[in-house]
C-alpha positions, 0 to 999 in steps of 0.5 A, a space after each residue: 960248685 958254681 963252675 960244676 953247675 955251669 958245666 952241667 947246664 952247658 952239657 944239657 944245652 949241647 944235648 939239644 938237637 937244634 933245628 934251623 928256624 927263620 932269621 938264622 935262629 934255631 929251635 929245639 926241645 929241652 925237658 919237654 919245652 920249646 927252646 931257642 938259640 939266637 944267631 950268635 948261638 946263645 940259648 935265650 931264656 924265652 922264645 920270641 913271640 914272632 918265632 913261637 908263631 912259625 910253622 916249625 915252632 908250632 910243630 915242636 909245640 905239638 911235639 911237647 904236648 904229645 910228650 907230656 901226654 906220653 909221660 902222664 900215660 906211662 906214669 898212669 899205667 905204672 901206677 895202675 900196675 901198682 894199685 891193682 898188683 898186676 903181674 908185669 911180663 919181664 919182656 914188656 919192661 925190657 921192650 919199653 926201657 929204651 924209651 926214656 920216658 918209660 925208663 924215668 917212670 920205672 927207675 927206682 920203683 920197688 919190684 918183686 919177681 914172681 915164680 911160675 905159679 905167681 908167688 912173690 919171691 920177696 927175697 929179691 925185692 928191690 929198687 929197679 935200677 937197670 934193665 939189660 936183656 941178657 942179665 934181666 932186671 937189675 935191682 938194689 935189694 934191702 941189703 944194698 946189694 945188686 941182684 938181677 931178676 930173671 923171672 918171667 914176671 915181676 910185681 910192682 907192689 903197693 907200699 902196704 904189701 912191701 916187706 921191708 919197706 922201711 929198709 928200702 926207704 932208708 936206702 933210697 934216701 941214702 942213695 938219693 933215689 927218687 920216684 916218678 910215681 909215689 910208691 915208697 913214701 905213699 901214705 899207707 893206712 892199716 885197719 885197726 882191730 876196732 875197725 874190723 867189724 865196722 862198715 863205715 869209717 868216721 875218722 874224717 867226718 866233720 871237715 867243713 868247706 865254705 862251699 860245696 864247689 870248693 871240695 868237688 873241685 878238690 876231688 876233681 884235682 885229686 882224680 876222685 869223681 864225685 857221684 851222689 854226694 860221695 867222692 869215689 875211688 874204684 880199686 881192683 884188688 885180687 881181681 875183685 872191684 870195690 869202691 871207696 866212697 867218702 861223703 862230701 855233700 849234695 846240696 847246692 854248689 854254693 852251699 856250705 858242706 861237711 864231710 861224713 862217712 867213708 864206706 866201701 861198696 861192692 858192685 851191688 852197692 852193698 857196704 862191706 865190713 872192713 874185715 872183708 876189704 883188702 889192705 890196698 883198697 882200705 889204704 887207698 880209701 883212707 888216703 883219699 878221705 884224708 887228702 880231702 879232709 886235710 883241705 877243710 876249713 880250719 877254725 881258729 880254736 882248732 889251730 890253737 888246740 893243735 
């Protein structure tokens, strides 16, 4: 096992394109980070400070930063396709597949072909594994079989909309597939019958935070802006925008606060009945509220009773 791991590491080092640097050192980029090799050809665990300050190193560090931004941008774009259920032209997928950043982000995402009328063909839903111009988009379906999608458009569905989700989860675990964007194992929520007539969800109220600062910082890390005391998440479903809003407080930044209601408002700021909220919008709003609530200040009695 140790010999095999050493062989893999050596192969990765060989794949680095080294550029001649000062004092017979060499610099390169590996997995988005600046790396160096000494005059004897040994890859060092860290780049010496003097070498990092050279012009070549600065250029490569700028490249590393660009690559990181590019990776984030690709993943954000694909997540947007998933959250908004946007049709994606097969030609577009074929065009970007040659870029390893794009292909790494797309690989193992669940995709579904769309017919000429935009209707999903769930029989061909599968995990995206390869893209070949003459064959189409190669997927592993729910039966573990390989299929080639030749439809003009595909959909990257939100997990709440995936038929046979558990089967695909099982296949991905068995085959050790991983996703750059959390789709298969994203936590999903469906509205209960009792919630359908409500205009507000109170499942996550009463989450205490010692300071409002703490919860607003958490919201920022999660990508949810805070406006008027609410953490917000705007979602487009079937081209209709609704905003999920979860109360986190609007007192002084250093004051204690507690979470409150989760509501879904339209563009006129009117709270909607849950029965009028789409499944993706409801699920993502509940996910936002649950993630914030999970970081609340937990009392000792609550731990003892859990």
